[in-house]
LOTIPA-39234 format. One line per field, with one value per residue (C-alpha): residue number from 1; residue in one letter; z, y, x. Coordinates in pm, whole numbers, plus 50000, padded with zeros to 5 digits. Each point is the difference from the previous one (the first is absolute). Layout:
REM LOTIPA-39234
num	c(NUM_...) .
residuo	c(A_...) .
w	c(Z_...) .
v	c(Y_...) .
u	c(X_...) .
//
This chain:
REM LOTIPA-39234
num	c(1_2_3_4_5_6_7_8_9_10_11_12_13_14_15_16_17_18_19_20_21_22_23_24_25_26_27_28_29_30_31_32_33_34_35_36_37_38_39_40_41_42_43_44_45_46_47_48_49_50_51_52_53_54_55_56_57_58_59_60_61_62_63_64_65_66_67_68_69_70_71_72_73_74_75_76_77_78_79_80_81_82_83_84_85_86_87_88_89_90_91_92_93_94_95_96_97_98_99_100_101_102_103_104_105_106_107_108_109_110_111_112_113_114_115_116_117_118_119_120_121_122_123_124_125_126_127_128_129_130_131_132_133_134_135_136_137_138_139_140_141_142_143_144_145_146_147_148_149_150_151_152_153_154_155_156_157_158_159_160_161_162_163_164_165_166_167_168_169_170_171_172_173_174_175_176_177_178_179_180_181_182_183_184_185_186_187_188_189_190_191_192_193_194_195_196_197_198_199_200_201_202_203_204_205_206_207_208_209_210_211_212_213_214_215_216_217_218_219_220_221_222_223_224_225_226_227_228_229_230_231_232_233_234_235_236_237_238_239_240_241_242_243_244_245_246_247_248_249_250_251_252_253_254_255_256_257_258_259_260_261_262_263_264_265_266_267_268_269_270_271_272_273_274_275_276_277_278_279_280_281_282_283_284_285_286_287_288_289_290_291_292_293_294_295_296_297_298_299_300_301) .
residuo	c(M_A_G_S_Q_Q_K_Y_D_I_T_V_K_D_L_F_T_G_S_E_E_P_L_V_E_Y_F_A_G_L_V_L_R_G_V_E_P_L_N_V_E_F_N_R_I_E_M_R_S_S_D_L_V_V_K_G_L_T_D_S_G_S_V_I_C_H_L_E_F_Q_T_T_N_D_L_K_M_H_I_R_M_L_R_Y_A_I_E_I_Y_D_T_Y_G_K_P_A_Y_Q_V_L_L_Y_M_G_S_C_P_V_R_M_A_D_G_L_S_Y_D_T_G_D_L_C_R_L_D_Y_K_Y_K_L_V_D_I_G_S_L_S_R_E_S_L_K_S_A_R_I_P_E_L_Y_G_L_L_P_L_A_E_R_E_T_R_K_E_K_G_E_S_F_L_K_E_C_V_N_D_I_I_E_S_P_I_D_F_D_E_K_Q_R_T_L_V_R_A_G_I_F_A_G_L_A_F_D_N_E_A_I_D_R_A_F_E_E_A_E_K_M_F_D_I_E_Q_S_A_G_Y_Q_R_I_I_K_K_G_I_E_R_G_R_Q_E_G_R_L_E_G_K_K_E_L_A_V_D_V_A_I_R_L_L_R_K_K_F_K_G_I_P_T_Q_Y_L_E_R_I_K_S_Q_D_V_V_T_L_E_T_I_A_E_N_I_F_D_I_E_K_P_E_D_L_D_Q_Y_L_S) .
w	c(62272_50196_50185_50217_50327_49904_49677_50028_49688_49929_50173_50216_49780_49675_50181_50145_49729_50004_50322_50231_50179_50178_50130_50129_50178_50151_50110_50068_50109_49767_49756_49714_49721_49664_50070_49758_50013_50052_49843_50237_49911_50307_49795_50270_50247_49803_49631_50018_49970_50277_50016_50015_50072_49954_50051_50070_50157_50347_50198_50141_49681_49785_50128_49880_50092_49937_50053_49998_49928_50172_49962_50238_50360_49901_50351_49848_49846_50266_49850_49637_50074_50160_49683_49809_50193_49971_49596_49981_50242_49794_49667_50077_50317_50189_50280_49876_50191_49973_50034_49991_49876_50105_49794_50123_50105_50353_50262_49977_50173_49866_50203_49917_50038_50131_50293_50208_50208_50059_50280_49844_49762_49743_50004_49757_50039_49676_49966_49725_49995_49999_49875_50017_49726_50169_50315_49825_49997_49657_50125_50068_49654_49853_50213_49886_49672_49802_49693_50005_50358_49884_49825_50321_50170_49940_50227_50283_50331_50003_50262_49860_49640_50123_50203_49746_49708_49643_50139_50116_49643_49837_50258_49892_49644_50060_50168_49707_49783_50221_50053_49891_49765_49617_49761_49871_50358_50109_49712_50086_50375_49929_49825_50296_50243_49803_49982_50371_50095_49874_50314_50242_49766_49779_49643_50003_50251_49801_49677_50178_50196_49707_49728_49992_50053_49697_49800_50100_49955_49696_50224_49760_49692_50238_49914_50376_49973_49659_50093_50319_49840_49714_50250_50183_49633_49950_50357_49960_49663_50133_50297_49739_49810_50295_50166_49691_50175_49820_50284_50024_49675_50052_50331_49835_49700_50231_50253_49710_49855_50326_50051_49638_50024_50296_49907_49772_49911_50170_49675_49906_50291_49953_49640_50111_50263_49710_49772_49934_50131_49679_49950_50376_49941_49688_50173_50285_49724_49823_50350_49883_49661_50135_50044_50082_50121_49660_49861_50164_49744_49738_50240_50160_49838) .
v	c(84859_49870_50202_49985_50155_50062_50180_50268_50179_50122_50350_50092_50340_49777_49782_50291_50265_50185_49855_50260_50180_49695_49885_50356_49993_49666_50004_50371_50076_50297_50075_50187_50185_50048_49744_50080_49709_50174_49852_50079_49867_50006_50039_50129_49704_49665_50091_49823_50105_50021_49741_50200_50373_50203_50372_50059_50227_49971_50230_50155_50057_49822_49677_49775_49624_49774_49616_49800_49622_49777_49619_49909_50156_50282_50100_50365_50046_50293_50175_49940_50130_50293_50059_49974_50254_50240_49961_50044_50296_50140_49943_50129_50198_49811_49711_49666_49745_49715_49604_49718_49694_49681_49676_49744_49652_50052_50216_50395_50095_50345_50327_50275_50278_50190_50190_50162_50283_50130_50254_50287_50093_49740_49773_49755_49854_49833_49735_49840_49759_49621_49750_49622_49833_49644_50148_50094_49769_49881_50114_50362_50014_49864_50220_50306_49913_50119_49809_50070_49855_49646_49962_50034_49711_49720_50233_50018_49803_49891_49755_49842_49969_49840_49738_49964_49992_49940_49979_50371_50093_49840_50175_50327_49914_49893_50316_50212_49765_50068_50370_50249_50163_49973_49739_50268_50081_49634_49934_50289_49883_49672_50098_50212_49705_49756_50247_50059_49643_49936_50199_49730_49676_49804_49935_49695_50103_50312_49795_49766_50275_50230_49715_50005_50363_50055_49808_50170_50373_49930_50174_49971_50175_50268_50358_50043_49676_50074_50371_49857_49729_50270_50213_49728_49917_50377_50013_49703_50128_50321_49827_49794_50295_50199_49717_49796_49661_49701_49823_50271_49968_49616_50043_50223_49765_49700_50147_50117_49653_49850_50237_49938_49600_49802_49723_50109_49715_50001_50001_50312_50163_49877_50133_50331_50040_49972_50272_50330_50315_50110_49647_50008_50364_49894_49704_50256_50221_49736_49820_50045_49845_49680_49767_49668_49913_49876_50313_50107_49789_50283_50232_49773_49922) .
u	c(86429_50278_50240_50310_50091_50343_49913_49739_50042_49676_49959_49695_49987_49940_49751_49769_50034_49679_49895_50198_49712_49822_50348_50061_49654_50039_50353_50071_49632_49988_49734_50136_49824_50176_50258_50324_50314_50319_50302_50259_50335_50247_50321_50189_49912_50012_49928_49665_49598_49790_49729_49707_49975_49673_49900_49614_49766_49842_49768_50322_50174_50261_50159_50271_49990_50293_49943_50308_49989_50242_50027_50318_50090_50244_50140_50110_49641_49921_50322_49876_49669_50136_50221_49673_49820_50260_50018_49635_49988_50302_49807_49665_50033_49752_50039_49869_49750_50244_49872_50223_49846_50171_49909_50267_49986_50164_49847_50102_50317_50021_49993_49721_50207_50318_50034_50294_50084_50336_49904_50153_49706_50093_49664_49844_49641_49901_49719_49799_49705_50150_49735_50070_49779_50061_49834_49683_49718_49837_49664_50133_50114_49672_49770_50150_49840_50294_50077_50376_50028_49901_50307_50185_49812_50279_50238_49773_49945_50390_49968_49655_50135_50336_49780_49742_50252_49854_49613_50045_50099_49706_49785_50131_49948_49631_49963_50057_49809_49695_50072_49731_50237_49929_50190_50254_50110_50004_50241_50251_49972_50053_50317_50113_49931_50172_50321_49964_49964_50368_50128_49844_49939_50180_49942_49837_49738_49931_49911_49787_49817_49938_49954_49628_49989_50213_49750_49717_50101_50272_50262_50296_49787_49906_50138_50107_50208_50155_50103_50183_50170_50105_50135_50204_50148_50098_50175_50174_50132_50102_50171_50186_50133_50093_50179_50080_49946_49869_49883_49727_49856_50017_49831_49699_49943_49979_49763_49765_49989_49928_49714_49873_50038_49944_50247_50252_50269_50328_50185_49854_50091_50360_50033_49875_50290_50250_49824_50144_49798_49898_49821_49865_49865_49816_49826_49897_49849_49821_49879_49614_50072_50155_49690_50200_50362_50072_49961_50332_50173_49980_50182_50249_50328) .
//
């Protein structure tokens, strides 16, 4: 379950697939019926996909909601959000209710809109909702009784978690274990919480905090965990093909092995760094068949 604040490579879209409705209800305050995910490609902006855009019905008619997740302070984020709003409007002919969810370890420093008035009828007054997860209390996330929100507990109460450190994370894990959600949902929630914890805690603290929960809920064998890891493998392979960089393949292989084994010997890590891209991709593809570090010998030259 260990993560890294510098390398947050699992998208929120992957983590919350199928859970769009409760997120929209809690963060945007919109109760939607017939929620339909929209895959908006911002090709003219950044050659990237949106984090989460959905369409649904309210008593007032059809609504589009855009949730964007940000893990660092981007001082030009308000400009990006405006571009996204324009792209969505151009594609669907509707304005989007936009929410920026900031999940970073430092206090938020981003603007929540862009306004100007030149005095000669040229005016812009653009705003969106900005939510700093680190400013939310654990109790507010738990009291909403929305299972998906429990996964965000490690990112709540920024000052308290910095003061309490690992004990705060253990409390979050215990909150999930004692929550009223069912066993399967707890598995999925612990996967999310473990990944999000990587934005605020180091690998060792995460391993210790989640150790008992992993045993209790057999997290690494859950369908949600394997789906997320497999998506990470495929993304790493796509990036490797696009950029042609061996270091990406090395990074993916090492991170997967560290997730699989809590104490992989240094000599294997060094050997992995010397392998070619094909070998590294083969290791990534067969990660669930590798039961102990020694099994790597059949792949490594």
